[in-house]
C-alpha positions, -999 to 999 in steps of 0.1 A, spaced: 484 -750 481 449 -763 474 428 -780 501 434 -813 483 471 -808 489 469 -800 526 489 -823 547 470 -845 572 468 -827 605 473 -792 591 467 -764 617 430 -755 619 419 -722 603 404 -695 625 367 -689 622 375 -656 605 397 -673 579 369 -698 573 344 -670 567 368 -654 542 373 -687 525 336 -694 524 329 -659 510 356 -665 483 339 -698 473 305 -681 472 319 -653 449 341 -675 426 327 -709 425 302 -718 398 287 -750 409 271 -761 442 256 -794 454 219 -789 461 201 -813 485 163 -810 487 135 -833 499 100 -839 490 72 -832 515 73 -869 521 110 -868 529 124 -884 497 159 -869 494 173 -856 461 208 -843 453 220 -825 422 248 -801 411 236 -768 399 254 -736 388 248 -706 410 255 -669 414 261 -651 447 250 -615 449 265 -609 485 232 -619 502 217 -649 484 225 -676 459 205 -678 426 201 -711 409 178 -722 380 163 -756 373 133 -769 353 101 -761 372 89 -797 368 122 -814 379 124 -832 412 146 -804 425 123 -776 413 92 -793 427 110 -799 461 124 -764 464 89 -748 456 70 -772 479 92 -770 510 112 -738 506 141 -754 523 175 -765 509 210 -776 520 239 -768 498 276 -780 498 304 -759 484 339 -774 480 354 -807 485 348 -832 513 380 -821 530 373 -784 526 335 -779 527 311 -751 534 276 -763 542 247 -739 538 212 -743 550 188 -719 533 154 -706 527 141 -707 491 121 -682 473 107 -694 439 107 -669 412 91 -672 377 116 -669 349 103 -636 336 98 -621 370 135 -618 379 150 -584 370 169 -586 337 201 -572 353 201 -599 380 195 -627 354 223 -612 332 247 -614 361 238 -650 366 245 -658 330 278 -639 329 290 -658 360 278 -693 350 277 -693 312 242 -707 314 210 -689 304 178 -707 312 158 -679 296 166 -692 261 155 -728 266 123 -743 256 120 -763 289 101 -741 315 126 -731 342 122 -712 374 147 -692 394 153 -701 431 167 -675 453 184 -691 484 190 -670 515 215 -686 538 203 -692 573 231 -713 586 266 -718 573 293 -742 586 328 -747 572 355 -772 581 384 -792 566 391 -820 590 382 -831 625 404 -804 640 380 -777 626 348 -793 638 349 -770 668 338 -735 658 325 -747 624 293 -726 626 299 -693 609 263 -681 604 232 -688 624 197 -674 619 210 -656 587 236 -636 607 274 -641 605 288 -650 639 323 -638 629 
C-alpha cells in the first residue's frame, strides 16, 4: 500500500521505520524538491534529479541558474522527498564542485541512477554535494512527535 493509499488515522510508524523509509527514498527516488534562498532571502524552489551515495546527495544545475547561484552563495539548502502525506525533509550543507572536478566514477553513478548527464551539455553546469545536517520524516499529525531522525549530521535512531 502506497502512502497515498494509507487510510486517514493510520498508526504512526516508529522512528526506526521512518529512518528505513527515508533511506529507501534516498536510495531509490530520482527527484527531490530543492529549496534555496538568495543572500537577500528571496526563496526559490525547483525539482532536481539526485543520487545518494550513502553520505550525501549529488545534484547538478546550471551554474548561472537561480538555484546554482543560491547554493554557491549560501551553502545552505532544504530538500523535500516524497509526498505531502509522506515526506522526508532534509536540511543540508552544500559543497559546490566544478563539473570536471568530480571523480568520473562518481559522476557516472549519478548518470546511471538519474539518466541525466550534465557533462555532455553546452550550458555550464556545476555539481552540488549536499550533506544532510537535519532530517525529519512524517506522514500525518500523529507522526509529528519524534519526526526528527538526524541532528547535526548524526542519525538519532
